[in-house]
PLY file of the C-alpha trace (Angstrom):
ply
format ascii 1.0
element vertex 186
property float x
property float y
property float z
element edge 185
property int vertex1
property int vertex2
end_header
-2.61 -20.50 14.09
-2.00 -16.77 14.61
-2.24 -14.64 11.49
-0.24 -11.50 10.75
-1.62 -9.31 8.00
0.41 -6.40 6.73
-1.64 -3.21 6.83
-1.69 -0.77 3.89
0.38 1.83 5.75
2.97 -0.87 6.54
3.12 -1.90 2.88
3.66 1.72 1.81
6.29 2.31 4.49
8.16 -0.95 3.80
8.22 -0.21 0.08
9.68 3.25 0.61
12.25 2.02 3.15
13.45 -0.66 0.72
13.72 1.81 -2.15
15.54 4.37 0.01
18.18 1.94 1.28
21.53 2.89 -0.23
20.36 6.14 -1.82
22.32 9.35 -1.32
20.65 12.64 -0.26
20.29 13.87 -3.87
18.58 10.66 -4.92
16.26 10.85 -1.90
15.46 14.50 -2.72
14.48 13.41 -6.23
12.21 10.69 -4.78
10.61 13.30 -2.49
9.89 15.46 -5.54
8.41 12.53 -7.47
6.26 11.52 -4.49
5.02 15.10 -4.16
4.06 15.10 -7.85
2.26 11.78 -7.42
0.35 13.16 -4.42
-0.63 16.28 -6.36
-1.78 14.15 -9.31
-3.76 11.82 -7.01
-5.52 14.78 -5.40
-6.93 15.84 -8.78
-8.15 12.34 -9.69
-11.54 10.82 -8.97
-12.36 10.77 -5.27
-12.73 7.27 -3.95
-15.45 6.25 -1.51
-13.12 4.40 0.90
-10.23 5.51 3.09
-7.87 3.21 1.17
-7.46 5.40 -1.88
-4.90 6.46 -4.43
-4.55 9.80 -2.61
-4.12 8.08 0.78
-1.37 5.84 -0.59
0.38 8.78 -2.27
0.27 10.79 0.98
1.70 7.87 2.97
4.57 7.44 0.55
5.28 11.18 0.24
5.37 11.58 4.02
7.77 8.66 4.32
10.13 10.06 1.67
10.09 13.49 3.37
10.81 11.87 6.72
13.76 9.94 5.30
15.19 13.10 3.69
14.88 14.90 7.04
16.55 12.06 8.97
19.39 11.86 6.48
20.05 15.58 6.87
19.72 15.49 10.65
22.02 12.48 11.07
24.26 13.51 8.15
23.95 10.11 6.47
25.92 9.81 3.22
23.50 7.04 2.17
20.27 5.93 3.77
20.46 2.88 6.00
17.27 1.87 7.87
19.31 0.38 10.74
20.64 3.89 11.49
17.19 5.50 11.34
15.65 5.49 14.84
12.07 5.63 13.54
12.62 2.79 11.04
14.04 0.70 13.89
10.98 1.58 16.01
8.65 0.63 13.13
10.25 -2.80 12.96
10.05 -3.22 16.74
6.35 -2.32 16.64
5.75 -4.81 13.82
7.49 -7.56 15.80
5.55 -6.61 18.93
2.26 -6.87 17.02
3.40 -10.26 15.75
4.08 -11.44 19.31
0.75 -10.04 20.54
-1.02 -12.01 17.82
0.83 -15.10 18.98
-0.10 -14.42 22.63
-3.80 -13.96 21.73
-3.78 -17.30 19.98
-3.23 -19.01 23.36
-0.23 -20.98 22.13
3.12 -20.87 23.93
5.86 -18.65 22.55
8.01 -20.35 19.95
5.48 -23.13 19.31
2.85 -21.32 17.30
3.88 -20.65 13.71
2.65 -17.31 12.43
0.87 -17.27 9.09
1.89 -14.13 7.21
-0.87 -12.96 4.91
0.85 -11.53 1.91
-2.11 -9.45 0.82
-1.57 -6.67 -1.59
-3.50 -3.51 -2.37
-5.16 -3.51 -5.79
-6.65 -0.61 -7.73
-9.92 -1.47 -9.46
-11.15 0.85 -12.20
-14.46 0.66 -13.97
-16.70 2.52 -16.32
-20.34 3.23 -15.49
-22.85 1.19 -17.47
-23.97 2.91 -20.63
-20.73 4.92 -20.94
-19.28 4.01 -24.31
-17.45 7.21 -25.11
-13.64 7.27 -24.82
-13.82 10.14 -22.31
-16.44 8.52 -20.06
-15.94 8.93 -16.33
-14.16 6.05 -14.59
-14.54 5.08 -10.96
-11.63 3.88 -8.86
-11.58 1.81 -5.67
-8.75 0.13 -3.80
-9.02 -3.13 -1.91
-6.77 -5.66 -0.22
-6.64 -9.20 -1.56
-4.30 -12.16 -1.62
-3.92 -12.25 -5.40
-4.83 -10.45 -8.58
-7.45 -13.07 -9.39
-9.02 -12.71 -5.93
-9.15 -8.91 -6.34
-10.73 -9.27 -9.78
-13.27 -11.77 -8.44
-14.23 -9.49 -5.54
-14.55 -6.51 -7.90
-16.72 -8.53 -10.29
-18.96 -9.72 -7.43
-19.46 -6.19 -6.14
-19.60 -4.11 -9.32
-19.95 -6.30 -12.39
-22.23 -9.32 -11.94
-25.49 -8.87 -13.87
-27.58 -10.17 -10.94
-25.83 -7.93 -8.39
-27.99 -5.17 -6.93
-24.89 -2.95 -7.00
-24.14 -3.53 -10.66
-23.27 -0.10 -11.83
-20.14 -0.58 -13.88
-17.99 -2.55 -16.25
-14.66 -3.45 -14.62
-11.92 -2.09 -16.89
-8.74 -2.92 -14.95
-7.35 -4.52 -11.81
-3.74 -3.67 -10.94
-1.47 -4.16 -7.93
-0.31 -0.91 -6.32
1.12 -1.95 -2.91
3.66 -3.27 -2.60
4.65 -2.25 -6.08
4.72 -5.21 -8.49
7.94 -7.16 -8.15
8.60 -6.07 -4.56
8.91 -8.88 -2.05
8.64 -8.53 1.68
0 1
1 2
2 3
3 4
4 5
5 6
6 7
7 8
8 9
9 10
10 11
11 12
12 13
13 14
14 15
15 16
16 17
17 18
18 19
19 20
20 21
21 22
22 23
23 24
24 25
25 26
26 27
27 28
28 29
29 30
30 31
31 32
32 33
33 34
34 35
35 36
36 37
37 38
38 39
39 40
40 41
41 42
42 43
43 44
44 45
45 46
46 47
47 48
48 49
49 50
50 51
51 52
52 53
53 54
54 55
55 56
56 57
57 58
58 59
59 60
60 61
61 62
62 63
63 64
64 65
65 66
66 67
67 68
68 69
69 70
70 71
71 72
72 73
73 74
74 75
75 76
76 77
77 78
78 79
79 80
80 81
81 82
82 83
83 84
84 85
85 86
86 87
87 88
88 89
89 90
90 91
91 92
92 93
93 94
94 95
95 96
96 97
97 98
98 99
99 100
100 101
101 102
102 103
103 104
104 105
105 106
106 107
107 108
108 109
109 110
110 111
111 112
112 113
113 114
114 115
115 116
116 117
117 118
118 119
119 120
120 121
121 122
122 123
123 124
124 125
125 126
126 127
127 128
128 129
129 130
130 131
131 132
132 133
133 134
134 135
135 136
136 137
137 138
138 139
139 140
140 141
141 142
142 143
143 144
144 145
145 146
146 147
147 148
148 149
149 150
150 151
151 152
152 153
153 154
154 155
155 156
156 157
157 158
158 159
159 160
160 161
161 162
162 163
163 164
164 165
165 166
166 167
167 168
168 169
169 170
170 171
171 172
172 173
173 174
174 175
175 176
176 177
177 178
178 179
179 180
180 181
181 182
182 183
183 184
184 185
């Protein structure tokens, strides 16, 4: 069975497109400002060892909000509608094309092979280095994709928290979903 997994940049883009739908230019401008603040805040936080980071997610979302504000001004949209946004339409066409390519690579005829959609989410894992018991101790942050909160917590524990792990360097302090934002369905 072919599998389609949403990529982190798709999750960020889809989340922004859903939130922008129906907003007027002033509301979108406010979202651009908030996204810019989030990006600035993320750039001052702890640097993460992987490319999937808080800063990377903030940049993706900020760029998408800026793009929507630009399109709304260019096309003079009174409210944002993805169906009127040429790039949003192209994004959806590319997603559907990737879906069909996955189906074609599976070797099954078109229309007969169901596609399994992996509804993975991006989770932020924070931890405190071993031996740090002070309230201001330095935390580490990593992001990873997983199918559920429990799977993300399990993977974090296996990598960073198990006593017998050669990488045990930290106590896991939190696991939270960041993309799509909790409560968002796609």
